N, C-alpha and C positions, 0 to 999 in steps of 0.2 A: 504493500500500499504506500503510495507516494504522499509525502507531506504536502499540506496545503500551503500555497504561497502567502506570505504575510506582506501586506502593502500598507505603508504609512503615507498619509497625505499631510503636508505642511503648507499652511497658508501664510506667506509673509505679508506684513502690513506695517507701514510707517505713517506717522501722522503728518509730517511736514513734506508732503509731496510738492514738487516744484510747479508743475503746470496747473494743478487744481488742488490748493491747500486743503488738508483735512478731508480728502475725498472719501476715504474708507469709512468715515463716520457720518457722511451725508445721508439723509433719509430718502428712501424711495418707497412710497406707500407706507410711511411711518416706520419702516425697518431700515437700520443702517446697512450700507452697501456690504460691509464685511460680513454681516450676519446673513445676508442673501447668499453670499458665496458659500459660507459654512453650511447653511441649511440645504443648499443644492448639492454640495459635495457629499452630504450625508446620504443622499439618494443614489449615489454610485454603489453598485453591488460589489465591486472588486476592491474596495477600500476597507481596511480593518480598523484603522484609527485615524482621527483627524485632529490636528492641533493648530490653532492660530498662533503665529510667532510675531509678536509686535514689539515696538520700541518705546511705547509710551503708556503710562498708567491710564490715560483716558481710554485708549483702545482696550487695555487689559480689563478695566472695570466694566466697560460696556459688554465685552465678551462674557464676563462672569454673570452679568445681569441677565443675559439671554441664555445662560446655561451651556455656553460653549467651552470646550477645552482650550486653554490659552497658556502661553509661556512668554515671559518678558525677556527680551534680548537687547543687545547693545545698540546704542544710537549711532555707533561709528560705522556701521555697514554701509557700503556703497550700492548694494543691490540685494534683491530678494534671495539669490542663491547663497550669498555669504550669510544672510540671516538664517536661512533654514539649515545651513551647515552648522552654525553654532548650536541651534536647537537640537539637531540630531546627535551631536556630541554629548548632550546632557541626558539623552534618553537611554535608559538601561536596556530596553528590549532590542532584539535583533529583528531586522526586516529584510526581505528579499529585494524590495524596491522602495524608493522614496519619491513621491510625486509632489512636485511643486505646483500649487494652484494659486495663481495670482489673486490678491485680495481686492482687486478693483474691477472684477468682471461679474456684475450682479445677475447676468443672464446666462451664466455658464451652463452648459448642457451636461448632466450627469452621465449620459451615454457616451459623450466624448471622452470623459475621464476613464470609463471602463474600456473603451476601444484603445486608448493609449496604453493602459496596463496590459491588455491582451497582446498588443503588438510587441511590447517589450518582452513579454514572456515567450513569445515566438522568436524573438531575436535577442537571446540572452547574452550574446557577445558584444552587443552595443553598450557603450557606457551611458549614453544619453539618448532619449527619444523626444523629439519635438515635432508635433503634428503641424500640418498646414491646411489652410483653406485657399481655394482658388478664387482670386479676386480680379476685378478689372484693373487694368493698368492706369492708376491715377496718381498724381503727385501728392503724397502724404508722408511727411517725415516721421509721423508718430507710428506708422506701421512698419514693422521689420519684415523684410522679404527674404526668402530662402532660395538658394540655388543648389540643386542636388543632382547626382548622377543617376544612371539607369538602375543602380542597385539601391537607390534610396539613401545613399550616403550624402550627408550635408557637406557641400564644398565651401559655401560662404554664406554670410548673412549681411544685409545692409539696409539702411533706411532709404537708400536711393532706389530708383526703378531698375532693378536688375533681374534677368540679364537685359542689356541694352542692345537693341538692333540698330545696325548702321544704316541699313536700307529700309527696313520696315519695323515699326514699333510693335513690340509684343502686346497681344491683346489681353493676356492674362498673366498674373504673377502668383507666387506662392506666399501667402501671408503666414507669418510665425504666430502660432496660437499660444495662449497663456497657460498651457498644461504641459509640464515637462517632467519626464520620468528619468530618475537617476539610479544606477547601481550605487548602493551605499558607499562602496569604496571609491567610486569616481567622484561622488559628492564631497567626500572627505579630502580627496586629493585636490579638488578644485579650491577648497578653502585654505590650503597650505600656501597658495601663491598670491602675490599682489596683482594688481591690475596689469594686464599685458598691453603691448603697444597698440595693436589693432582694436582691442577692446576699448581703449581710451579714445581712439580716433572716431570710431563708429558709435560709441556709447551703447554697445550691445554686450550684455554680460556673458552670453554663451560663446562669444568669440574667444574668450579666455580658454574655454574647454577645447576649442578647435586648435588654438595656438599651442596648447599643451600636448596635442596629438591624440586627444580622445576621439573615439569613434562615435559620431552622432548620426543617427538615422532619422528619417522623416517619412511620413505618409500623409495622404490627403483625406481629410474628413469633409463631409457635406453639411450644409446648414449655414447658420449665421452666428457670428460671435464677435464681440468687440469689448475692449477695455474702456473704462471711464477715465480718459486722460485729460479731457478738456471740459469746459462748461457746456459746449454743444453736445459732447458725448453724454453728459449727465442728463441734459434735457431729453435727448433721444432715448436713453434708458428708461426714463420716467414714462415715456409714451409707450415703448415696447412692452413694459412689464404688465400693463393693463390687460393685454391680450395673451399673456404668456400662460401656457397650460401648467407648467411646473409650479409657478408662483401660486396658482389657485389651490394647489395641494398643501403647501406648507405655510401659507400666510396666516 
């Protein structure tokens, strides 16, 4: 009899976000964004434990108020991967996978989380799995795009419109999704290093993993997904949530 895989979901959250301050505690239908993420992640069938990893008592106390598992982490982290790395080091249990679920995506699909886990379990040699969505080629520096090869290995990520056609513009690009699965060893290895050169230039945290030689794979999901990075994103999320079937279950 084979042992069941143990999967931990960690939700990094910081209070002083640059483009939209305090965004994870902003309310949508009277519920904070971070709690939307937590409650939706609870509906993923492949996750065994979920913990919010935050940098401020305001988020910590809010999470406790809503009955969410939460851990206080350093304010010094430059990105969510560093934050969940600190949290994982403090956790005594052993897990087969650690899934990073960004705390600013209040419409995240639990089925997407399960599909990321399943894909990683089928590709155990990969250090990191980052899914993508097919999107129209539009200029948006808030969206990270992925270029991959025929084996679904990630070659590069950028906020620019890549790949760039010299004669003909690409109609569709691959958008980096906010669900990232790590082998625990890879996550811990990531946390040992300071920011790398290309990571700094592009301001994309997973480029550190690529520069360190980690094997990152991607695959395409269907549906709609977006992070709340700006005030317009927040307004959009408040509109979309009203018709969302998952929200009707947990509200």
